[in-house]
N, C-alpha and C positions, 0 to 999 in steps of 0.2 A: 409535463412542462416543456414546451417547445415553441419555436417560432420559425417561419420560413418566409423568405423574400424572393423577389424575382432574380433568377440566376443570370450570370453573364454568359458570354459565348464560350469562354474557355472551360476546360474540364476542371471541376472542383476536386479538392481532396477531401475524402471522408476519413475522419479520425475517430477512433473509439478510445475513451479514457475510463479507467477504473483504478481503484486504489485501496489500500488497507485490506489485503486478503489474509494477512497474518498466518501464513502457512497452510491455509485451507486448501486441500487437494481438489475438492470438488469445485470450489470457486475459481481456482486458477485454471482448471481445465475448461470451465465455461468461458473464461476470459479469452483463452486461445481460440476456442470455437467461435467466439463473437466475430472474429475477423471475416470468416466466410458467411456466417449467419446474417450479419448486418451489411455485408458487401462493402467493407471499409478497406482503405489502402494502408492505414497506419494504426497500430495498437500502442497505447501508452499506459504503463503501469506506474502509478505515482508514489510508491513507497510503502513501508511497513509490509514487506513481503514474507518475512520469516515468522515462525511461530513463537509463542511465549512460554510454553510449558512442556516438560518432559514427563511422561507417565511410565513408571516401571510396571511391567506385567510379571508377576512372580509365578514361576513354574513350581508348583508344589508336588509334582510327580503324579503318576497314574492318571494323566490327562486332566488334572485339575489346575486351575489358575486363579489368581486374584489380582485385582487392581483397584486403586482408590481414585475415583473420578469425581471431581467437584464435591469432595467431602464425604462421599458414600463409597463403602467397600463393595465391590462387585465380585461375585464368585462365579467362575465359568467352569462347566463340566464337559463341554463338547467342543469339537473343532469349529463347528458352525457358530457357536456363541463367541468363541475367540475371534473369528474372522469378522463378525458383526461389530465387536468392540473396536477392533483395529480400524474398520471402515469409519466408525463414528469418530474415532480420534483423528483420523485424517481430515474429516469434514470440519471438525472443531479447530483444526490447525495445530493440534498437539503432536509432539513427537513421542515415540514410545520404543521400548526395547524389552524383549522377553529375557528374563534372567533367573538364575537360581537364588535361593534364599541367602546364601553366603555372599554372593556378589551384591545383592541388595543391601545387606548389612554393612558391607565395605563402603558402599556409596553413602550410606547414612552417616558414616563416621569421617567422610573425606569430601568436603565441599569442592575442593579443587578437581577431584575426579568427576564430580557431578557436572561442573562447568565444562570440562573437556568432553564428556559424553554428549552434553547438550550441543556444543559447537559441532561435534562430529555428525550428529543426527541432522542438525540444521544445514550443514554443508552438503550432506548427502542428498537431502530433499531438494535443495536449491540446484544442485548439479543435475539431478534427474529432471527438474523443471526446464533447465536450459536444453537438455537433450530432447525433451518433449516438444518444446517450441521449434527446435530445428527440424524435427520430424514432421510435426503437424503443418508447419508453414512452408516447408520445402517446395519450391517451384510455384508458389502462389503469388510471389511478388510482394506479399504483406510483410512489413518490417515491424518488429516488436521492440519498443524502447522501454527499458526498465531502470528505475532508480531505487535506492534504498530510502528508508524513512528513519525517524528518530528511534524506533523500536529495534532497528536492525543493527546487530553487532558488526563493527568494522571488520573483524576477523572473518566473519561469515560472508560478508559482501565481497571479499577478495575472490571468491569462487566465480563471480560474474565476469571477472576480467579475463575471459577466455578469448583467445585469438582465433581468427578465421571462422567465425560463425557467420551464417548467411542471413538468418532472420533475427536472432536475439542480439540486441545491442545494449550494452551497459552504458548509460548516457550521463550519469552524474558527474559533474565537474567538467563536462564537455559542452561545446556549442555544436549542435548537430543540425543537419538539414532534414526535415521530415518530408519535404518535397522540394521542387525547384525554386519555390518562392518563400517558404517559411522556415525559419530557424527555431531551435528550441534550446533553452538552458534549464538545467535541473539542479535543485538544491534540496537535499533530503533531511537536513537537520531541522530541529524545532527549538523554540524557546523552552525554558525550564517548565517541567511538569511535576506534579506530586509523586509521580511514579518512578523518578530517577532512572529514566531509560538511557540506553547506551550513547545516544547522539543528541545531547542537549547543550545549548549554549545560551549566553545572554542575548537579548534582542539586539544589542549593539554589535556583538560578534556576528550574529546572523546577518545583520545589515552589511557588514564588511564582506562577508562571503558573497552576498548577492551582488554588491557593487563589483567585485572581482569577476563574477560571471558576466555581468552586463557589459563589461569592457570588451568581451569577446563578440558582442552582437553588433552587426553593421547597421541594420535597420530595425530598431525596436518596434516600430509600428507594424512590422510584418513578423514579429517574433512571438513565441510562446514562452511564458514564464511558468515552468513546471516546478512549483515550490510546494513542498509537502505541507508546510504550515500555511494556513489560510490568512488573508488580510484581516486585521483587527476590526471588530464592529462592522462586519460586512454582511451578516446573516449566514455566512458560510462557517462561522466559528461559534455559534450560539450553543451553550451547554450549561449544565448546572455548575454554580460556583462551589468550590470544594474547600473544606477546612483541612489544611495541610498538616495540622497538628494532631489529628487522629490517625489511628492505624487499624484498618486502612482509611484513607481520606474519605470523608463523608460530605454529602451535600449540605450546604448552609440553608437553614429554613428561617424565614421571617414572616410573622403574622400567619403562620400555618401554610405558607407557600414556599416551594423551593426557589431560591434566588438564581435567576439565569443571567449569564453575562457573555461577553465576547472574549474568547480565550485565544484569539489569533495574534499574529505578530504585527506590531506597529511598523517594523522595518519592511515587512512584505508589502503592507499597504502603501507606505511612502514610496517604495520602488515602483509600484503600479501607477500611483498618482503622478509620479515624476516622468516616467518613461513611456507610459501608455502603450503597453504591448497589445497585440491583437487579442490574445487569449491568456487567461490565467487558469492553470490547472492545480487544484488543491485537494487535500484530504485531511487526515489527522483527527478531525472531530467527526466521529462516525455518524452521530445522530443529527447532523446539521446539513442535510441535503438541501442545496440551494443553488440558484444562479443569480448573480448580482452584476450590475454595471457599476464600474468605478471609472468615471469619465467615459472614454471611448472603449475601455477594456471590458470584455465579457469574462467574468470569473465564475468558475464552476467547482462545486464540491458534490460529487454524486452520492456521498454517504457510503456506508458499509454495513452489510449484514452477513459477514463472512462465516460466523459461527453457525448459521442456519444453512450454510451452503448456497446462499442466495447471492447472485452477482448484481450489484448496482453499478451502473455506468452511464456514460453520456456519449452520444454520437454528435460530432461537430463537423459541419460542412464549411470548408474554407476555400476561398478563391482569390488569389492575388491581393492579399492584405485585407480581405473582407470576410466577415462571418455571414454565410448565407442561411444558416439554420442550425439548430441544435435540438436534440430530443433526449430526455432522460429515459433510461431503460432499467428494467428489473426482471430477473429471471433465473 
């Protein structure tokens, strides 16, 4: 999905956008490599960067291990099998820790300790990712702007507020310049979901957050709205409608067909319609890869296949308040 138009005489900015990697090591590394591979000037990661699950690997002694993954108990008897499991967990975006049986039993009886361990593992991986960005992008001139999403715990996101980084820039809550002409504002919160994620608010509250950020923008027509929640009924937010009263939530079926609906934010759509930014960058709804025009604004959701280690993204070419082209990528 792409279009290209006649370029102006000035040098355009090439931006690469991806989102919803959910802790997947392989997908994040591909994101950083996309800078050089696609010859872009700017990388933007649009939220939900941390993982969702911690998997304990039980050391049973004598070189034997076991782990429960997606409901199945896996038994490992060699170091090679253990390393392959760890690699699979990193790709899936899961955290893990090898422990003895007594530590595992202690965690089973202590939910607070489980939360603390999860946050510790999430912080460690995110910190390693910042180091990796600084190392991989050093001297390239490529800047990497990163924001959290609704699935990211505020305590974990504090790790991103590191000073004196060259390439990695935590941009949420800030108005930043991605080049000399285009500013960007970022909001990672979403409206309420059936999953009770860490950063959910009402649509009205989200609208207030957005207005507070827009007040920092001097020229909306040359700005980028990097909002994790997509605009409502825009094709960027189409997904199965869920019954929130079941555990887990299940798709609603009518006449033998799954009911689809727009799950995005009305406040996000209103802000785009009102201020007409140059570009809207969105995620949140993994299965709804799309590009849509809302007035003059080009809005993009590249989708996500993080669990397969696949990076979905979009290259956007901007020049002095105009979109010269875009192209979806998958690899």
